[in-house]
GUTIVEX-398474 format. One record per residue (C-alpha): residue in one letter; x, y, z. Coordinates in Angstrom, 2 decimals. Last residue first. Layout:
<vokes>
VOKE   res        c1        c2        c3
VOKE     a         X         Y         Z
...
</vokes>
This chain:
<vokes>
VOKE   res        c1        c2        c3
VOKE     f     80.10     99.97    134.17
VOKE     v     83.83    100.22    134.86
VOKE     a     84.94     96.73    133.83
VOKE     l     82.58     96.56    130.86
VOKE     f     83.71    100.03    129.73
VOKE     l     87.39     99.12    129.94
VOKE     k     87.00     95.81    128.12
VOKE     a     84.89     97.54    125.47
VOKE     m     87.47    100.33    125.10
VOKE     l     90.25     97.77    124.67
VOKE     y     88.38     95.84    121.96
VOKE     g     87.27     98.97    120.11
VOKE     i     90.82    100.35    120.23
VOKE     l     92.10     97.05    118.85
VOKE     g     89.55     97.11    116.02
VOKE     c     90.44    100.74    115.25
VOKE     g     94.07     99.78    114.76
VOKE     p     93.70     96.30    113.24
VOKE     f     91.05     97.39    110.69
VOKE     t     92.19    100.98    110.15
VOKE     f     95.89    100.15    109.71
VOKE     i     95.63     99.38    106.01
VOKE     w     93.43    102.41    105.28
VOKE     t     95.83    104.72    107.13
VOKE     l     98.76    103.24    105.22
VOKE     v     96.88    103.85    101.97
VOKE     m     96.20    107.47    102.88
VOKE     e     99.81    108.25    103.75
VOKE     k    101.06    106.51    100.59
VOKE     v     98.63    108.50     98.42
VOKE     v    100.10    111.74     99.79
VOKE     s    103.62    110.53     98.92
VOKE     w    102.29    109.30     95.56
VOKE     k    101.49    112.77     94.28
VOKE     v     99.68    111.63     91.14
VOKE     n    100.67    113.60     88.04
VOKE     r    103.72    111.35     87.71
VOKE     i    101.55    108.60     86.22
VOKE     r    100.58    110.92     83.38
VOKE     k     97.16    111.83     82.04
VOKE     a     95.45    108.53     82.83
VOKE     a     97.32    108.39     86.16
VOKE     g     95.55    111.53     87.36
VOKE     v     92.09    110.16     86.56
VOKE     g     92.93    106.80     88.14
VOKE     m     94.21    108.51     91.28
VOKE     i     91.01    110.58     91.44
VOKE     a     88.97    107.36     91.17
VOKE     t     91.15    105.88     93.94
VOKE     t     90.29    108.85     96.16
VOKE     k     86.55    108.67     95.45
VOKE     t     86.15    104.92     95.94
VOKE     h     88.39    104.63     98.97
VOKE     t     86.66    107.52    100.73
VOKE     t     83.18    106.29     99.75
VOKE     s     84.06    102.98    101.40
VOKE     v     81.98    100.00    100.40
VOKE     p     79.04     98.14    101.94
VOKE     i     77.80     95.62     99.33
VOKE     g     74.00     95.57     98.92
VOKE     t     74.01     94.94     95.16
VOKE     l     72.19     98.22     94.45
VOKE     s     74.50    100.08     96.81
VOKE     s     77.67     98.57     95.30
VOKE     i     76.68     99.45     91.72
VOKE     l     75.64    102.98     92.72
VOKE     l     78.87    103.52     94.65
VOKE     c     80.99    102.51     91.66
VOKE     g     79.03    104.83     89.35
VOKE     a     79.37    107.69     91.84
VOKE     a     83.15    107.18     91.86
VOKE     a     83.40    107.27     88.06
VOKE     l     81.16    110.32     87.69
VOKE     d     82.98    112.22     90.43
VOKE     a     86.41    111.40     88.99
VOKE     s     85.33    112.36     85.46
VOKE     f     83.88    115.66     86.69
VOKE     g     87.13    116.48     88.46
VOKE     q     89.06    115.64     85.29
VOKE     y     86.82    117.89     83.19
VOKE     k     87.35    120.72     85.68
VOKE     e     91.14    120.42     85.77
VOKE     l     92.75    118.52     88.61
VOKE     n     96.06    118.87     90.43
VOKE     v     96.36    115.46     92.11
VOKE     m     96.87    114.45     95.76
VOKE     n     97.17    117.84     97.45
VOKE     m     94.21    119.66     95.94
VOKE     g     90.98    117.66     95.92
VOKE     v     91.72    114.91     98.42
VOKE     t     93.98    116.73    100.87
VOKE     k     92.30    120.15    100.58
VOKE     i     88.78    118.69    100.80
VOKE     i     89.91    116.79    103.91
VOKE     r     90.93    120.03    105.64
VOKE     y     87.82    121.79    104.36
VOKE     g     85.40    119.38    106.02
VOKE     g     85.68    120.56    109.59
VOKE     i     82.55    122.35    110.74
VOKE     s     80.41    122.43    107.57
VOKE     t     80.97    118.71    106.93
VOKE     g     80.00    117.86    110.51
VOKE     i     76.82    119.93    110.29
VOKE     g     75.86    118.07    107.11
VOKE     m     76.35    114.69    108.83
VOKE     v     74.14    115.83    111.73
VOKE     a     71.40    116.87    109.29
VOKE     s     71.56    113.62    107.31
VOKE     c     71.35    111.45    110.44
VOKE     l     68.41    113.44    111.84
VOKE     i     66.46    113.51    108.56
VOKE     m     66.87    109.76    107.99
VOKE     m     65.91    109.00    111.61
VOKE     w     62.80    111.19    111.41
VOKE     m     61.73    109.37    108.23
VOKE     p     61.59    105.99    109.95
VOKE     f     63.85    103.10    108.89
VOKE     i     62.05     99.75    108.72
VOKE     l     64.23     96.65    109.07
VOKE     n     62.93     93.62    107.20
VOKE     t     64.43     91.04    109.55
VOKE     a     65.51     91.42    113.16
VOKE     s     68.23     90.44    115.58
VOKE     s     69.51     91.45    119.01
VOKE     m     66.21     92.41    120.64
VOKE     g     66.08     93.33    124.33
VOKE     q     64.43     96.72    123.87
VOKE     s     67.70     98.61    124.38
VOKE     l     69.26     96.23    121.84
VOKE     y     66.67     97.29    119.23
VOKE     i     67.38    100.99    119.75
VOKE     g     71.15    100.47    119.58
VOKE     l     70.79     98.39    116.40
VOKE     i     68.63    101.18    114.92
VOKE     f     71.52    103.60    115.20
VOKE     i     74.04    101.05    113.89
VOKE     g     71.97    100.42    110.76
VOKE     m     71.26    104.15    110.48
VOKE     f     75.02    104.63    110.39
VOKE     k     75.46    102.21    107.52
VOKE     q     72.47    103.57    105.59
VOKE     g     73.80    107.12    105.66
VOKE     d     77.18    105.82    104.56
VOKE     q     76.02    104.19    101.32
VOKE     a     72.98    106.03     99.96
VOKE     g     74.12    109.25    101.64
VOKE     h     77.47    109.00     99.88
VOKE     m     75.60    108.22     96.67
VOKE     f     73.65    111.48     96.88
VOKE     a     76.82    113.42     97.79
VOKE     m     78.54    111.91     94.74
VOKE     l     75.60    112.87     92.51
VOKE     a     75.68    116.42     93.85
VOKE     a     79.43    116.58     93.22
VOKE     g     78.91    115.32     89.67
VOKE     g     76.20    117.92     89.02
VOKE     i     78.51    120.67     90.29
VOKE     q     81.31    119.30     88.15
VOKE     a     79.00    119.15     85.12
VOKE     g     78.24    122.84     85.56
VOKE     q     81.94    123.66     85.57
VOKE     f     82.41    121.11     82.80
VOKE     l     80.12    122.98     80.44
VOKE     r     81.50    126.36     81.45
VOKE     g     85.03    125.34     80.49
VOKE     t     84.01    123.28     77.43
VOKE     k     83.69    126.29     75.18
VOKE     t     87.11    127.67     76.10
VOKE     k     88.65    124.22     75.59
VOKE     n     87.55    124.17     71.94
VOKE     v     85.96    120.84     71.04
VOKE     r     87.85    118.33     68.89
VOKE     k     89.03    116.17     71.82
VOKE     f     85.65    116.33     73.54
VOKE     i     84.51    112.71     73.17
VOKE     f     88.04    111.29     73.43
VOKE     e     88.92    113.31     76.54
VOKE     v     85.66    112.25     78.21
VOKE     a     86.36    108.59     77.40
VOKE     r     89.91    108.83     78.77
VOKE     v     88.53    110.48     81.91
VOKE     t     86.03    107.66     82.37
VOKE     l     88.52    104.85     81.74
VOKE     f     91.07    105.96     84.35
VOKE     g     88.45    106.85     86.96
VOKE     m     86.65    103.56     86.30
VOKE     l     89.86    101.60     86.84
VOKE     f     90.87    103.44     90.01
VOKE     g     87.40    103.15     91.58
VOKE     l     87.10     99.50     90.52
VOKE     f     90.36     98.64     92.29
VOKE     t     89.71    100.34     95.62
VOKE     s     85.93    100.03     95.85
VOKE     f     85.98     96.30     95.09
VOKE     l     88.83     95.54     97.47
VOKE     l     87.05     97.23    100.37
VOKE     g     83.67     95.84     99.30
VOKE     y     85.05     92.32     99.35
VOKE     l     86.18     93.01    102.91
VOKE     v     82.65     94.17    103.80
VOKE     k     81.09     91.02    102.31
VOKE     v     83.62     88.92    104.24
VOKE     i     82.47     90.64    107.44
VOKE     e     78.84     89.76    106.60
VOKE     p     79.71     86.14    105.84
VOKE     g     81.67     85.78    109.10
VOKE     n     79.11     87.13    111.56
VOKE     i     81.44     87.95    114.44
VOKE     s     80.37     86.97    117.97
VOKE     s     82.24     83.65    117.69
VOKE     f     85.54     85.49    117.25
VOKE     s     86.39     84.95    120.91
VOKE     n     86.35     86.68    124.29
VOKE     s     82.56     86.99    123.80
VOKE     v     82.26     90.65    124.87
VOKE     a     85.74     91.69    123.73
VOKE     i     85.18     90.12    120.30
VOKE     g     82.03     92.22    119.91
VOKE     a     83.92     95.40    120.82
VOKE     g     86.57     94.66    118.19
VOKE     a     83.84     94.01    115.59
VOKE     i     82.15     97.33    116.39
VOKE     g     85.41     99.26    116.04
VOKE     a     86.53     97.44    112.89
VOKE     v     83.23     97.73    111.01
VOKE     l     82.78    101.40    111.87
VOKE     a     86.43    102.13    111.08
VOKE     h     85.74    100.43    107.75
VOKE     s     82.85    102.71    106.91
VOKE     e     84.54    105.70    108.54
VOKE     s     87.21    105.42    105.86
VOKE     t     90.08    107.76    106.63
VOKE     p     90.94    110.91    104.72
VOKE     i     94.21    112.19    106.22
VOKE     g     94.28    115.81    107.40
VOKE     f     96.59    115.01    110.34
VOKE     i     93.97    116.13    112.86
VOKE     w     91.35    114.30    110.77
VOKE     a     93.16    110.97    111.22
VOKE     t     93.12    111.39    115.01
VOKE     v     89.48    112.46    114.89
VOKE     a     88.56    109.32    112.94
VOKE     w     90.34    106.87    115.25
VOKE     i     88.99    108.39    118.47
VOKE     v     85.45    108.67    117.06
VOKE     i     85.50    105.06    115.84
VOKE     a     86.78    103.80    119.18
VOKE     c     83.99    105.63    121.01
VOKE     l     81.44    103.89    118.77
VOKE     g     82.90    100.49    119.66
VOKE     a     82.73    101.30    123.36
VOKE     c     79.11    102.40    123.04
VOKE     l     78.29     99.11    121.30
VOKE     a     80.00     97.20    124.12
VOKE     i     77.93     99.04    126.73
VOKE     l     74.77     98.39    124.69
VOKE     a     75.51     94.66    124.47
VOKE     t     76.31     94.37    128.18
VOKE     k     72.97     96.02    129.02
VOKE     y     71.09     93.93    126.42
VOKE     d     72.32     90.61    127.82
VOKE     d     71.43     88.24    124.95
VOKE     g     74.74     88.35    123.08
VOKE     f     76.63     91.08    121.22
VOKE     d     76.17     89.39    117.83
VOKE     v     78.10     91.37    115.22
VOKE     m     77.51     92.05    111.50
VOKE     n     73.71     91.81    111.53
VOKE     f     72.98     95.56    111.71
VOKE     l     75.87     96.41    109.36
VOKE     t     74.52     94.04    106.69
VOKE     e     70.95     95.29    107.29
VOKE     a     72.08     98.87    106.58
VOKE     v     73.66     97.84    103.27
VOKE     t     70.62     95.73    102.36
VOKE     s     68.23     98.72    102.54
VOKE     n     67.30     98.62     98.82
VOKE     i     64.87    100.88     96.97
VOKE     l     63.29    102.82     99.85
VOKE     t     66.64    103.05    101.63
VOKE     m     68.22    104.20     98.37
VOKE     v     65.76    107.07     97.96
VOKE     l     65.82    108.39    101.53
VOKE     v     69.52    108.08    102.32
VOKE     g     70.51    109.52     98.95
VOKE     l     68.01    112.37     99.33
VOKE     f     69.48    113.17    102.74
VOKE     n     73.03    113.18    101.38
VOKE     f     71.77    115.33     98.51
VOKE     v     70.56    118.08    100.84
VOKE     a     73.65    118.03    103.09
VOKE     a     76.03    117.96    100.12
VOKE     m     74.29    120.96     98.54
VOKE     l     74.67    122.94    101.75
VOKE     v     78.36    121.98    101.96
VOKE     a     78.92    122.88     98.29
VOKE     i     77.22    126.26     98.76
VOKE     k     79.60    127.08    101.60
VOKE     p     82.70    125.71     99.82
VOKE     s     82.07    127.74     96.63
VOKE     i     81.40    125.85     93.40
VOKE     s     83.38    125.14     90.23
VOKE     r     86.54    126.36     91.94
VOKE     t     88.51    123.28     90.78
VOKE     s     89.19    122.38     94.44
VOKE     v     85.54    122.88     95.41
VOKE     a     84.19    120.55     92.71
VOKE     t     86.92    117.99     93.47
VOKE     a     86.26    117.87     97.21
VOKE     i     82.45    117.71     97.11
VOKE     a     81.93    113.99     97.73
VOKE     n     85.17    113.61     99.68
VOKE     p     83.79    116.11    102.22
VOKE     a     81.38    113.35    103.45
VOKE     d     84.21    111.26    104.88
VOKE     t     86.24    113.22    107.46
VOKE     w     84.17    115.93    109.04
VOKE     g     80.71    114.60    108.13
VOKE     n     81.83    111.17    109.31
VOKE     v     82.83    112.88    112.56
VOKE     l     79.25    114.11    112.94
VOKE     i     77.93    110.61    112.19
VOKE     v     80.22    109.17    114.88
VOKE     a     79.13    111.84    117.37
VOKE     m     75.46    111.16    116.56
VOKE     t     76.04    107.48    117.29
VOKE     l     77.76    108.47    120.54
VOKE     l     74.79    110.60    121.59
VOKE     t     72.35    107.83    120.69
VOKE     t     74.32    105.21    122.64
VOKE     v     74.45    107.51    125.68
VOKE     l     70.68    108.03    125.52
VOKE     l     70.09    104.29    125.04
VOKE     l     72.21    103.63    128.12
VOKE     p     70.23    106.20    130.12
VOKE     n     66.94    104.33    129.47
VOKE     s     63.80    106.03    130.82
VOKE     g     64.13    109.42    129.15
VOKE     l     65.53    108.01    125.91
VOKE     s     62.70    105.47    125.75
VOKE     q     60.14    108.27    125.88
VOKE     l     61.92    109.99    122.98
VOKE     y     61.79    106.76    120.93
VOKE     t     58.09    106.34    121.59
VOKE     g     57.45    109.87    120.35
VOKE     f     59.60    109.32    117.24
VOKE     e     57.76    106.13    116.28
VOKE     i     59.91    103.09    115.55
VOKE     q     58.17    100.79    113.06
VOKE     m     59.02     97.11    113.59
</vokes>
């Protein structure tokens, strides 16, 4: 079903629940721009290959291109998120629960951002929505098991493959350029870093942009009494809106995450930053083409760990890594519980 922008605006005026759902979806995308999208440009900024302002603008443009191109090629990631939870046939109850799940994601993400810890909005999204779905049915029957398993596979996939590809990529780069004068490679890798950051931003849009559009379109479908659909069609206005809001989020609060990922965890040289970007983008491309929702945060940070470990295991500041890993571990139960409690509260109040 094609969703025309004019029809959507009319629905907003006549359906307050859809309006609230849209505002909360935009809030989640904005927070993703704060806490997740900065990972794409963190290494390029930290190695001073590009200024933060230009990096944010570049990230916004390439996020949009990633959403557009990958959605045209393969929209399976968005469809996975769309079909993850069955909120039932009562559209009002379903929309209230969806709003509760979105609130949980914002609470979890902002809390992590305050402490400067990169959290995965992808897995917060899954946890918050799943918790709200469980609250509606009072059981796990609302959860689509195969889709959740696909997300869990993606979590493991992005973590281990990111580290391995980071390790192997930087070793390959060192081998190829071992006889080249470092002065000559400085400018080369500065440009390569910018290209790597653009590629990472593109793949972030391909992954996370699709996930949030999946939730966005779920809210629209629920408001029209539909809880399932096949062959989802994502309109251009939705791609532009999601990309723009994500870019605004990155420009508002992204530097704190850039500092944690690009500076605090490992001290990177330009060729190492390029290797991390290339490795992480490769992982995201594989997962996007196969339709597996993965975490860009996990992929990028583990790729950086792999790059640092390739030089010397002590190069990685494991105390910072420990904070991030604990946050990742607690995202599913923590954000899921918040989603559950918020849904119970919202259903009782509204």
